[in-house]
Backbone as a printed PyTorch tensor [residue, N CA C, xyz], in Angstrom:
tensor([[[  9.9650,  -2.1360,   4.2800],
         [ 10.3950,  -3.4860,   4.5490],
         [  9.2370,  -4.4210,   4.2380]],

        [[  9.5270,  -5.5080,   3.5850],
         [  8.5010,  -6.4670,   3.2190],
         [  8.5800,  -7.6860,   4.0890]],

        [[  7.4570,  -8.3870,   4.1760],
         [  7.4150,  -9.6290,   4.9300],
         [  7.2450, -10.7880,   3.9690]],

        [[  7.8950, -11.8960,   4.2890],
         [  7.6840, -13.1340,   3.5470],
         [  8.4380, -13.2060,   2.2400]],

        [[  8.7600, -14.3900,   1.8510],
         [  9.3860, -14.6670,   0.5620],
         [  8.6280, -15.8450,  -0.0260]],

        [[  7.7780, -15.5790,  -1.0050],
         [  6.9810, -16.6400,  -1.5930],
         [  7.8100, -17.5940,  -2.4170]],

        [[  7.2650, -18.7760,  -2.6410],
         [  7.9380, -19.7920,  -3.4440],
         [  8.2030, -19.2840,  -4.8540]],

        [[  7.2440, -18.5320,  -5.4060],
         [  7.4310, -18.0110,  -6.7610],
         [  8.6690, -17.1180,  -6.8390]],

        [[  8.9030, -16.3190,  -5.8090],
         [ 10.0770, -15.4420,  -5.7820],
         [ 11.3550, -16.2690,  -5.7880]],

        [[ 11.3950, -17.3100,  -4.9980],
         [ 12.5850, -18.1440,  -4.9430],
         [ 12.8380, -18.8470,  -6.2690]],

        [[ 11.7690, -19.2570,  -6.9450],
         [ 11.9230, -19.9500,  -8.2160],
         [ 12.2500, -18.9990,  -9.3610]],

        [[ 11.7160, -17.7940,  -9.3090],
         [ 11.8550, -16.8730, -10.4270],
         [ 13.0200, -15.9070, -10.2750]],

        [[ 13.4020, -15.5960,  -9.0450],
         [ 14.4300, -14.5870,  -8.8580],
         [ 13.8620, -13.2130,  -9.1250]],

        [[ 14.7170, -12.2960,  -9.4520],
         [ 14.2920, -10.9120,  -9.6540],
         [ 14.0990, -10.5860, -11.1250]],

        [[ 14.0640, -11.5700, -11.9950],
         [ 13.9860, -11.3400, -13.4380],
         [ 12.6040, -10.9090, -13.9010]],

        [[ 11.6570, -10.7630, -12.9860],
         [ 10.3280, -10.3190, -13.3710],
         [  9.5470, -11.4280, -14.0510]],

        [[  9.6970, -12.6440, -13.5960],
         [  9.0040, -13.7660, -14.2280],
         [  7.5030, -13.5770, -14.1600]],

        [[  6.8160, -14.2580, -15.0300],
         [  5.3850, -14.1270, -15.1360],
         [  4.7270, -15.4650, -14.8740]],

        [[  3.4680, -15.3970, -14.4790],
         [  2.6950, -16.6080, -14.2600],
         [  2.2670, -17.2120, -15.5800]],

        [[  1.6780, -18.4080, -15.5570],
         [  1.2430, -19.0650, -16.7780],
         [  0.2800, -18.1910, -17.5730]],

        [[  0.5940, -17.9720, -18.8350],
         [ -0.2610, -17.1910, -19.7110],
         [ -0.2240, -15.6940, -19.4800]],

        [[  0.6090, -15.2240, -18.5870],
         [  0.6640, -13.7950, -18.2850],
         [  1.5840, -13.1000, -19.2750]],

        [[  1.1510, -11.9450, -19.7540],
         [  1.9590, -11.1560, -20.6670],
         [  2.3780,  -9.8800, -19.9740]],

        [[  3.3870,  -9.2070, -20.5490],
         [  3.9110,  -7.9850, -19.9500],
         [  2.8830,  -6.8960, -19.7710]],

        [[  1.8150,  -6.8930, -20.5830],
         [  0.7970,  -5.8640, -20.4830],
         [ -0.3330,  -6.2130, -19.5350]],

        [[ -0.2270,  -7.3230, -18.8110],
         [ -1.2850,  -7.7460, -17.8920],
         [ -1.5850,  -6.6430, -16.8850]],

        [[ -2.8700,  -6.3690, -16.6660],
         [ -3.2580,  -5.3060, -15.7510],
         [ -3.7270,  -5.8570, -14.4100]],

        [[ -3.4760,  -5.0510, -13.3740],
         [ -3.8920,  -5.3770, -12.0180],
         [ -4.6210,  -4.1890, -11.4300]],

        [[ -5.6670,  -4.4800, -10.6640],
         [ -6.2630,  -3.4610,  -9.8100],
         [ -5.5380,  -3.5470,  -8.4850]],

        [[ -5.1110,  -2.4000,  -7.9850],
         [ -4.4020,  -2.3350,  -6.7100],
         [ -5.3510,  -1.7210,  -5.6890]],

        [[ -5.5900,  -2.4430,  -4.5990],
         [ -6.5010,  -1.9750,  -3.5540],
         [ -5.7700,  -1.8640,  -2.2240]],

        [[ -6.1510,  -0.8510,  -1.4510],
         [ -5.6830,  -0.7410,  -0.0750],
         [ -6.6300,  -1.5890,   0.7640]],

        [[ -6.0780,  -2.5660,   1.4970],
         [ -6.9090,  -3.4590,   2.2970],
         [ -6.9680,  -2.9910,   3.7440]],

        [[ -5.7960,  -2.8110,   4.3640],
         [ -5.7530,  -2.4670,   5.7800],
         [ -4.4180,  -1.8280,   6.1230]],

        [[ -4.3590,  -1.2950,   7.3280],
         [ -3.1180,  -0.6990,   7.8340],
         [ -3.0700,  -0.9120,   9.3480]],

        [[ -1.8860,  -0.7780,   9.8880],
         [ -1.6960,  -0.7650,  11.3380],
         [ -0.8330,   0.4540,  11.6460]],

        [[ -1.3280,   1.3100,  12.5280],
         [ -0.6670,   2.5810,  12.8380],
         [ -0.0620,   2.5110,  14.2360]],

        [[  1.1020,   3.1040,  14.3990],
         [  1.7620,   3.1620,  15.7040],
         [  0.8280,   3.8160,  16.7260]],

        [[  0.9570,   3.4470,  18.0110],
         [  0.0370,   3.9830,  19.0300],
         [  0.1790,   5.4810,  19.2770]],

        [[  1.3090,   6.0640,  18.8580],
         [  1.4720,   7.5060,  19.0220],
         [  2.3700,   8.0490,  17.9180]],

        [[  2.4090,   9.3720,  17.8300],
         [  3.2030,  10.0860,  16.8320],
         [  4.4710,  10.6020,  17.5100]],

        [[  5.4730,   9.7350,  17.6030],
         [  6.7300,  10.0910,  18.2700],
         [  6.5010,  10.5950,  19.6930]],

        [[  5.6730,   9.8680,  20.4290],
         [  5.4180,  10.2100,  21.8270],
         [  4.2270,  11.1150,  22.0520]],

        [[  3.6660,  11.6640,  21.0000],
         [  2.4900,  12.5350,  21.1150],
         [  1.2690,  11.8070,  20.5710]],

        [[  0.0760,  12.1520,  21.0740],
         [ -1.1190,  11.5120,  20.5170],
         [ -1.3350,  11.9490,  19.0710]],

        [[ -1.9420,  11.0510,  18.2780],
         [ -2.2350,  11.4090,  16.8810],
         [ -3.2430,  12.5460,  16.8220]],

        [[ -4.2450,  12.5130,  17.6940],
         [ -5.2740,  13.5470,  17.7240],
         [ -5.2250,  14.2660,  19.0670]],

        [[ -5.4960,  15.5730,  19.0890],
         [ -5.4070,  16.3500,  20.3290],
         [ -6.2680,  15.7970,  21.4620]],

        [[ -7.4010,  15.1680,  21.1250],
         [ -8.2770,  14.6380,  22.1770],
         [ -7.8870,  13.2250,  22.6000]],

        [[ -6.7900,  12.6920,  22.0420],
         [ -6.3060,  11.3680,  22.4000],
         [ -6.9960,  10.2260,  21.6730]],

        [[ -7.9040,  10.5620,  20.7660],
         [ -8.6150,   9.5280,  20.0210],
         [ -7.6910,   8.9240,  18.9460]],

        [[ -8.0650,   7.7770,  18.4000],
         [ -7.2460,   7.1680,  17.3440],
         [ -7.1490,   8.0820,  16.1240]],

        [[ -6.1460,   7.8690,  15.2950],
         [ -5.9920,   8.7080,  14.1030],
         [ -7.1260,   8.4700,  13.1010]],

        [[ -7.4300,   9.5170,  12.3460],
         [ -8.3900,   9.4390,  11.2460],
         [ -7.5650,   9.1680,   9.9890]],

        [[ -7.4210,   7.8980,   9.6350],
         [ -6.4610,   7.4710,   8.6180],
         [ -7.0640,   7.5300,   7.2250]],

        [[ -6.3180,   8.1410,   6.3180],
         [ -6.6650,   8.0820,   4.8990],
         [ -5.3940,   7.7150,   4.1410]],

        [[ -5.5840,   6.9970,   3.0340],
         [ -4.4670,   6.5610,   2.1990],
         [ -4.6600,   7.1240,   0.8000]],

        [[ -3.6120,   7.7340,   0.2750],
         [ -3.5990,   8.1720,  -1.1110],
         [ -2.7660,   7.1620,  -1.8890]],

        [[ -3.3580,   6.6340,  -2.9410],
         [ -2.7460,   5.5810,  -3.7510],
         [ -2.6640,   6.0850,  -5.1810]],

        [[ -1.4620,   6.0010,  -5.7880],
         [ -1.2970,   6.4610,  -7.1570],
         [ -0.5540,   5.4150,  -7.9680]],

        [[ -1.2260,   4.8700,  -8.9720],
         [ -0.5800,   3.9340,  -9.8990],
         [  0.1050,   4.7350, -10.9990]],

        [[  1.1480,   4.1760, -11.6220],
         [  1.8860,   4.8880, -12.6660],
         [  0.9630,   5.3890, -13.7820]],

        [[  1.0920,   6.6790, -14.0930],
         [  0.3290,   7.2730, -15.1820],
         [ -1.1490,   7.4890, -14.8870]],

        [[ -1.5610,   7.3320, -13.6340],
         [ -2.9710,   7.4740, -13.2500],
         [ -3.1120,   8.5800, -12.2110]],

        [[ -4.3170,   9.1700, -12.1200],
         [ -4.5310,  10.1660, -11.0630],
         [ -4.6060,   9.4810,  -9.6990]],

        [[ -4.2970,  10.2160,  -8.6390],
         [ -4.3770,   9.6440,  -7.2870],
         [ -5.8100,   9.2760,  -6.9190]],

        [[ -5.9380,   8.2190,  -6.1110],
         [ -7.2220,   7.8720,  -5.5090],
         [ -7.0240,   7.9170,  -3.9950]],

        [[ -8.0880,   8.2320,  -3.2750],
         [ -7.9970,   8.4150,  -1.8310],
         [ -9.0690,   7.5680,  -1.1550]],

        [[ -8.6760,   6.8770,  -0.0900],
         [ -9.6410,   6.0990,   0.6870],
         [-10.5170,   7.0280,   1.5090]],

        [[-11.5890,   6.4920,   1.9970],
         [-12.4080,   7.1790,   2.9920],
         [-11.6330,   7.1660,   4.3050]],

        [[-11.7700,   8.2280,   5.0950],
         [-11.1020,   8.2720,   6.4040],
         [-11.6920,   7.2220,   7.3300]],

        [[-10.8130,   6.5600,   8.0840],
         [-11.2530,   5.5770,   9.0700],
         [-10.5530,   5.9000,  10.3870]],

        [[-11.3320,   6.1300,  11.4530],
         [-10.7610,   6.4360,  12.7630],
         [-10.4110,   5.1260,  13.4680]],

        [[ -9.1100,   4.7860,  13.4310],
         [ -8.6870,   3.5140,  14.0170],
         [ -7.1690,   3.3950,  13.9680]],

        [[ -6.6310,   2.6130,  14.9080],
         [ -5.2150,   2.2560,  14.8480],
         [ -4.9990,   1.0800,  13.9010]],

        [[ -6.1000,   0.3960,  13.5320],
         [ -6.0270,  -0.7510,  12.6150],
         [ -7.1510,  -0.6450,  11.5830]],

        [[ -7.1060,   0.4120,  10.7500],
         [ -8.2040,   0.6200,   9.8050],
         [ -8.2290,  -0.4190,   8.6780]],

        [[ -9.4400,  -0.7010,   8.2190],
         [ -9.6350,  -1.4800,   7.0020],
         [-10.3720,  -0.5720,   6.0240]],

        [[-10.1420,  -0.8110,   4.7410],
         [-10.6610,   0.1010,   3.7270],
         [-11.4790,  -0.6410,   2.6780]],

        [[-12.5370,   0.0090,   2.2030],
         [-13.3480,  -0.5250,   1.1200],
         [-13.2870,   0.3550,  -0.1140]],

        [[-12.5410,   1.4550,  -0.0100],
         [-12.3680,   2.3640,  -1.1450],
         [-10.8710,   2.5640,  -1.3610]],

        [[-10.5340,   3.1700,  -2.4800],
         [ -9.1380,   3.4740,  -2.7720],
         [ -8.4860,   2.3970,  -3.6040]],

        [[ -8.6060,   2.5120,  -4.9250],
         [ -8.0070,   1.5330,  -5.8280],
         [ -7.5550,   2.2310,  -7.0980]],

        [[ -6.5620,   1.6420,  -7.7410],
         [ -6.0990,   2.1270,  -9.0300],
         [ -5.6720,   0.9150,  -9.8430]],

        [[ -5.3560,   1.1220, -11.1150],
         [ -4.9290,  -0.0100, -11.9290],
         [ -3.6940,   0.3570, -12.7340]],

        [[ -2.9000,  -0.6840, -13.0190],
         [ -1.6660,  -0.5000, -13.7810],
         [ -1.2360,  -1.8510, -14.3370]],

        [[ -0.3540,  -1.8020, -15.3190],
         [  0.1790,  -3.0360, -15.8740],
         [  1.2030,  -3.6370, -14.9190]],

        [[  1.4070,  -4.9250, -15.0550],
         [  2.4200,  -5.6220, -14.2570],
         [  3.7700,  -4.9390, -14.4300]],

        [[  4.1110,  -4.6380, -15.6480],
         [  5.4080,  -4.0190, -15.9330],
         [  5.5380,  -2.6610, -15.2430]],

        [[  4.4950,  -1.8130, -15.3390],
         [  4.5540,  -0.4970, -14.6910],
         [  4.6510,  -0.6280, -13.1710]],

        [[  3.9140,  -1.5810, -12.6040],
         [  3.9830,  -1.7740, -11.1530],
         [  5.3760,  -2.2110, -10.7280]],

        [[  5.9860,  -3.1260, -11.4890],
         [  7.3120,  -3.6080, -11.1120],
         [  8.4090,  -2.6010, -11.4260]],

        [[  8.2310,  -1.8230, -12.4930],
         [  9.2570,  -0.8270, -12.8540],
         [  9.1470,   0.4410, -12.0170]],

        [[  7.9220,   0.9600, -11.8750],
         [  7.7200,   2.2640, -11.2420],
         [  7.1190,   2.1810,  -9.8410]],

        [[  6.4120,   1.1060,  -9.5520],
         [  5.7850,   0.9520,  -8.2460],
         [  4.4830,   1.7150,  -8.1360]],

        [[  3.8260,   1.5420,  -7.0260],
         [  2.6090,   2.2700,  -6.6950],
         [  2.9680,   3.2310,  -5.5610]],

        [[  2.5660,   4.4880,  -5.6890],
         [  2.8800,   5.5230,  -4.7080],
         [  1.8400,   5.4640,  -3.5900]],

        [[  2.3070,   5.4050,  -2.3500],
         [  1.4150,   5.2970,  -1.1930],
         [  1.7740,   6.3800,  -0.1730]],

        [[  0.7680,   7.1440,   0.2330],
         [  0.9030,   8.1670,   1.2720],
         [ -0.1840,   7.8960,   2.3040]],

        [[  0.1910,   7.8290,   3.5870],
         [ -0.7800,   7.5720,   4.6550],
         [ -0.7610,   8.7760,   5.6040]],

        [[ -1.9510,   9.3100,   5.8830],
         [ -2.0530,  10.5060,   6.7100],
         [ -3.1300,  10.3520,   7.7850]],

        [[ -2.9530,  11.1200,   8.8620],
         [ -3.9660,  11.2910,   9.8980],
         [ -4.6300,  12.6240,   9.6070]],

        [[ -5.9170,  12.5970,   9.2900],
         [ -6.6420,  13.8030,   8.8920],
         [ -7.1640,  14.5170,  10.1340]],

        [[ -6.7830,  15.7800,  10.2620],
         [ -7.2520,  16.6220,  11.3550],
         [ -7.6460,  17.9770,  10.7850]],

        [[ -8.5630,  18.6960,  11.4380],
         [ -8.9410,  20.0230,  10.9420],
         [ -7.7130,  20.9380,  10.8400]],

        [[ -7.4810,  21.4620,   9.6600],
         [ -6.3920,  22.4060,   9.4530],
         [ -5.0170,  21.8010,   9.2590]],

        [[ -4.8640,  20.4840,   9.5390],
         [ -3.5270,  19.8940,   9.4290],
         [ -3.6270,  18.3730,   9.3240]],

        [[ -2.9210,  17.8150,   8.3680],
         [ -2.8400,  16.3600,   8.2480],
         [ -1.4550,  15.9070,   8.6910]],

        [[ -1.3990,  15.0480,   9.6910],
         [ -0.1240,  14.4960,  10.1510],
         [  0.2520,  13.3290,   9.2330]],

        [[  1.5100,  13.2920,   8.8330],
         [  1.9740,  12.2220,   7.9580],
         [  2.2710,  10.9780,   8.7990]],

        [[  1.6490,   9.8700,   8.4380],
         [  1.9100,   8.5880,   9.0900],
         [  2.9880,   7.8490,   8.3080]],

        [[  2.8390,   7.8190,   6.9890],
         [  3.8530,   7.2660,   6.0860],
         [  4.0800,   8.2840,   4.9960]],

        [[  5.2850,   8.8980,   4.9950],
         [  5.6250,   9.8420,   3.9510],
         [  5.6370,   9.0800,   2.6390]],

        [[  5.0920,   9.6500,   1.5920],
         [  4.9120,   8.9670,   0.3200],
         [  6.0890,   8.1060,  -0.1110]],

        [[  5.8090,   6.8530,  -0.4200],
         [  6.8260,   5.9210,  -0.9020],
         [  6.3040,   5.2040,  -2.1490]],

        [[  7.2130,   4.8390,  -3.0340],
         [  6.8830,   3.9850,  -4.1700],
         [  7.1590,   2.5510,  -3.7650]],

        [[  6.1330,   1.7370,  -3.8200],
         [  6.2640,   0.3320,  -3.4550],
         [  6.1960,  -0.4900,  -4.7350]],

        [[  7.2560,  -1.2360,  -5.0050],
         [  7.3220,  -2.0710,  -6.2060],
         [  7.0570,  -3.5300,  -5.8250]],

        [[  5.9430,  -4.0870,  -6.2790],
         [  5.6690,  -5.4860,  -5.9380],
         [  6.6110,  -6.4380,  -6.6590]],

        [[  7.0230,  -7.4710,  -5.9490],
         [  7.8370,  -8.5310,  -6.5490],
         [  6.9120,  -9.4670,  -7.3220]],

        [[  7.4760, -10.2840,  -8.2000],
         [  6.6430, -11.2370,  -8.9500],
         [  5.8100, -12.1340,  -8.0490]],

        [[  6.3820, -12.6140,  -6.9480],
         [  5.6230, -13.5030,  -6.0670],
         [  4.4590, -12.7810,  -5.3960]],

        [[  4.6230, -11.4880,  -5.1150],
         [  3.5400, -10.7280,  -4.4880],
         [  2.3800, -10.5370,  -5.4670]],

        [[  2.6990, -10.3150,  -6.7460],
         [  1.6410, -10.2150,  -7.7470],
         [  0.9410, -11.5570,  -7.9160]],

        [[  1.7180, -12.6270,  -7.9460],
         [  1.1250, -13.9600,  -8.0730],
         [  0.2810, -14.3140,  -6.8500]],

        [[  0.7580, -13.9420,  -5.6590],
         [  0.0130, -14.1980,  -4.4230],
         [ -1.1910, -13.2710,  -4.2800]],

        [[ -1.1520, -12.1150,  -4.9760],
         [ -2.2490, -11.1580,  -4.9140],
         [ -2.2240, -10.2540,  -3.7060]],

        [[ -1.0850, -10.2070,  -2.9890],
         [ -1.0270,  -9.3880,  -1.7790],
         [  0.4010,  -8.9950,  -1.4500]],

        [[  0.5270,  -7.8200,  -0.8390],
         [  1.8180,  -7.3070,  -0.3960],
         [  1.6110,  -6.6720,   0.9760]],

        [[  2.5180,  -6.9430,   1.9030],
         [  2.4990,  -6.2930,   3.2150],
         [  3.7830,  -5.4750,   3.3190]],

        [[  3.6450,  -4.1700,   3.5660],
         [  4.7800,  -3.2510,   3.6370],
         [  4.8170,  -2.6240,   5.0180]],

        [[  6.0200,  -2.4630,   5.5540],
         [  6.1920,  -1.7810,   6.8230],
         [  7.1120,  -2.5750,   7.7330]],

        [[  7.5010,  -2.0600,   8.8420],
         [  7.1540,  -0.7500,   9.3920],
         [  8.0340,   0.3660,   8.8150]],

        [[  7.4560,   1.5370,   8.7770],
         [  8.1870,   2.7350,   8.3670],
         [  7.4230,   3.9480,   8.8740]],

        [[  8.1480,   4.9220,   9.4340],
         [  7.5040,   6.1000,   9.9960],
         [  6.5430,   5.6920,  11.0990]],

        [[  5.3460,   6.2690,  11.0910],
         [  4.3270,   5.9330,  12.0750],
         [  3.4620,   4.7540,  11.6480]],

        [[  3.8490,   4.1280,  10.5520],
         [  3.0910,   2.9930,  10.0240],
         [  3.7470,   1.6900,  10.4570]],

        [[  2.9550,   0.8190,  11.0760],
         [  3.4770,  -0.5030,  11.4100],
         [  3.3960,  -1.4150,  10.1940]],

        [[  2.2910,  -1.3220,   9.4370],
         [  2.1670,  -2.0860,   8.1950],
         [  0.9970,  -1.5640,   7.3810]],

        [[  1.0520,  -1.8530,   6.0830],
         [ -0.0680,  -1.6060,   5.1800],
         [ -0.1460,  -2.8020,   4.2420]],

        [[ -1.3660,  -3.2430,   3.9710],
         [ -1.5800,  -4.3760,   3.0890],
         [ -2.2530,  -3.9030,   1.8060]],

        [[ -1.6310,  -4.2500,   0.6850],
         [ -2.1810,  -3.9470,  -0.6320],
         [ -2.5830,  -5.2630,  -1.2910]],

        [[ -3.6970,  -5.2380,  -2.0210],
         [ -4.1690,  -6.4110,  -2.7550],
         [ -4.0240,  -6.1220,  -4.2490]],

        [[ -3.6210,  -7.1580,  -4.9970],
         [ -3.4730,  -7.0600,  -6.4430],
         [ -4.4440,  -8.0430,  -7.0880]],

        [[ -5.3930,  -7.4960,  -7.8510],
         [ -6.3960,  -8.3300,  -8.5280],
         [ -6.1130,  -8.2800, -10.0220]],

        [[ -5.7920,  -9.4280, -10.5690],
         [ -5.4640,  -9.5230, -11.9780],
         [ -6.7170,  -9.2950, -12.8200]],

        [[ -6.5910,  -8.4210, -13.8000],
         [ -7.7360,  -8.0700, -14.6770],
         [ -7.6240,  -8.7660, -16.0050]]])
């Protein structure tokens, strides 16, 4: 589920409109900015000791190898790693694959089972997308930096 409807979306519709001077091959770097994780895993703690989850995000742009963030122990982690790049067209047609996990010794609990998130034209123009809630994820924020 997405939040917000930008002005560009209302003006452009779903036709995949482009910004001034933008071409179909325009590339974007996609970064994981932050996430918000549910306080528990369906009534159970994320970690056996009751500590916050050790969150990592796997991000895969179309036709690219997966990239993985550094683990962050928090219910509201922010990330400085984990980015990939793709063309505007590939992002809108195929989306970016996002998997969010709680890393534990011997077992990773799934917070967000892998989903393909397709940014709308307004989200690319705004440079940001907020997705959620779904599964144990309340939200995840992705940033789009035009290259």
